N, C-alpha and C positions, 0 to 999 in steps of 0.2 A: 467358430469359437477359437480364440487364440490358445495355442499350446503353451503350457507352463509346467516346468519341472523343477523340483528343488531336492537337494540331497538330504537336508535335515528339516524337521518340523519347525525348528527355531534356530537361527544362527545369530549369535550376538554380534551387533555391529554399532559403530559410533555414528554420529551425525554425518550425513553425506553432504558433499558440496558438488553442485552441478557446474561443470566447467563452462565458461563463457567463450564466445568466438575468439576473443583476444588471448585466451589462455593457450598454453602448449598442450594440445590434446593427443599428441602422438604417443602410442604405446607399442612396444615391440614385445612379442611373446613367441615362445616355442615350447613344444612338449619336452618331457624329460630326456628322451634319448639324445645323445650328444650330436648325432648326425641329422637330427630332424631339422627341417627348414624353419627359418624365422619369418614370422608374419607381422605386418604392421596394421594398426587399426586406430580407432578414435575412442578416447575415454568419454563415457557419459557422465559418471560421477565418481567421486573418490572419498574415502574416509580413512581414519587411522586403522581400521580393521579390514578394509577390502576395497575393491574397485569394480566398476561395471563398464563394459565396453561393447561395441557392436562389431560383428565380423561376418564374413560370408558363411553360409550354412555348410558348404562342402569342406571347409577347412576349420570349422569351429571345433574346439576341444570338447570332449565328452564329459558328461556329468560325473563328478568324482575324480577326474583326471587332475594331476598336478602339473602346472606349467611354470616356466620361468619368465618373468616380465622385467621390462626396463621402461621407466617413464620419468617424467619430471614432476617434482612436487610443485603445486601451485605457488608461484612466487619464490621458488627455492631451487634446489639442486637436483641432479639426476640420481636416481637410486635403482637398484636391481634386487629383486627378491622373488621367492616362490609363492605360489598360491594355488588353492584347490578350487575347482569349479563346483559351486554349490547351488547354482541356479541357471536355468536357461529359459528364455522367454521369446515369443514371437515379436519381432520388431514392428510388424505391420500393425499390431494393436496400439502402438504408441505413435500414431500419425502426427501428433503435435511436435514430435522430435524431428520430423523429417525436414523441417525448415532449417535446422542447425546441425543435425548429425546424420551420418550415413549417406548412402547413395540410393535414391529411389529406384534406379534401374536394376539394382542388385538384390538378390535374395539373401537377406541378412537376419541375424537373430541377436538378442541381447545375452551376454554372458556375465554372470555374477561370480566374482572371485573373493574368497576369504583368504587373507594372508596366513601362511603356515609358519607358526613359531617365529614371528618377526621379533627381532630384538627390541627392547624398550627404547634404545637410542633412536632406532629407525622410526618407531611409532611416535616418539616425541617430536622428531623432525617433521613428520607428516602432520601431526596435530598443530604444531606451531605455524607451519606453512599455510595450512587451510585457514586457521584462525586469522593470520595476518592478511590473507587474501579477502576474507569476509569483511574484516574491518576496513580494508581499503575500498571495497565496493560500497559499504555503508557510507563512508566519508564522501565518495564520489556522488552517491545519490543525494546526500544532504546538500552538497555544493550545487548539483544540478537543479534541485528543487528551489534553492535560494535564488539561483540565476533566473529561473522561470518566474518566481514571485517578483523580483525586481523588474524584469521585463514587463510583466503584467501591470505593475504599479506605475511604471513610466508611461506605458501606452494609454492607460485609463485614468491617469491622475486628474485631468480636467473634469471628466465625467464624475469622478468620485467627489471632487470639490463642489460641483454643482449640486449633486445629490445631497451632500452634507448641508449645504446652504439652504436648500429647499426644506430639508428636515427640520433644521433649526428655526426657519421662518414659520413653518406650520405649527410647531410647538409654541413659539412665541405668540402667534396669533391666537391659538387656543387659550393660552394663559391670559392674554389681554381681554378676550371676550368673556372669560369666566370671572372677572373681578366683580365683587359684590357692590351693591349700592350703599350709600351712607346709612340708610335706615334699615339695613338688613340685620336681623337678629337670628343668630344660629339656634337659640333656644326656642323661640316662637316659630321660626320659619317664616316664610313669606311666599306669596304667589310667584309663579314664573315671571320673569321680567324685573323682579326686585332682586333676586339672587344674582342674576347676571346683568351687570350694569349696561354693557354694550347691547344687550338684547331687550332692554326696556323700551318697547316700541311706543309707550305712551308719550315719550318725549318727541316722537315724530308725528303724532296724530294732529290733525288739523280740525278746526271748528271750535267746539266747546272748550274753554280754558280749563274747566274742571277736569277734563280728560288728561290734562298734562300733569296733574298732581300725582304723587305716588299713590299706590293703591290704598295704603293705610290711611293717608290723609283724606282720600275720597270717602272712606268709611266713616271717619270722624265727622266730616262735613255733612254727610247724609243723616247721621244720628242727630246732629244739632238741628237740622232742618225739621226732623220729625218732632 
């Protein structure tokens, strides 16, 4: 079972943005002591209230520790600020991240940081940068989907036209076959073959001429004969 530790039962945080491969994911951090070494790592996700990154277990900051960080806002400028470690989690549990983040050969963990007393101006820059990046990705997705649709339409245009022509032809044929005969009465109804003019097989029968008369006319002639 993956190890999971958190400093608080609930830490308020804003909507997180998962960085893409084309984003600048570099993050530099170091503990509070001035002489402590600086480490580099990759950002997993970021929001206006915090950031999450992966790092090697033996150099990872401890739960509750305050560290100084320097990173680039998505689509914006570099900023530096302090944050408190509020969560640690085994990176192995998130195997789906291995294709984009971290190094499979290293023993790494996920570190969750909550920004400590960040000024509103910095938070506003973060929020605007993340929002701008999200809108950019949405616009790129719409353009990509439109390009795929146009490519599909261009590739299968002939097949679509043939299918449409066949559909129209089938409906037209059904309409032509369902035309009523002249002696059809919707109130009285009539036998099959009278309602559908093209299916009135009596017109195609051979032999007795009486069989070529409409059904109602045959009844009248039979009654007169009686």
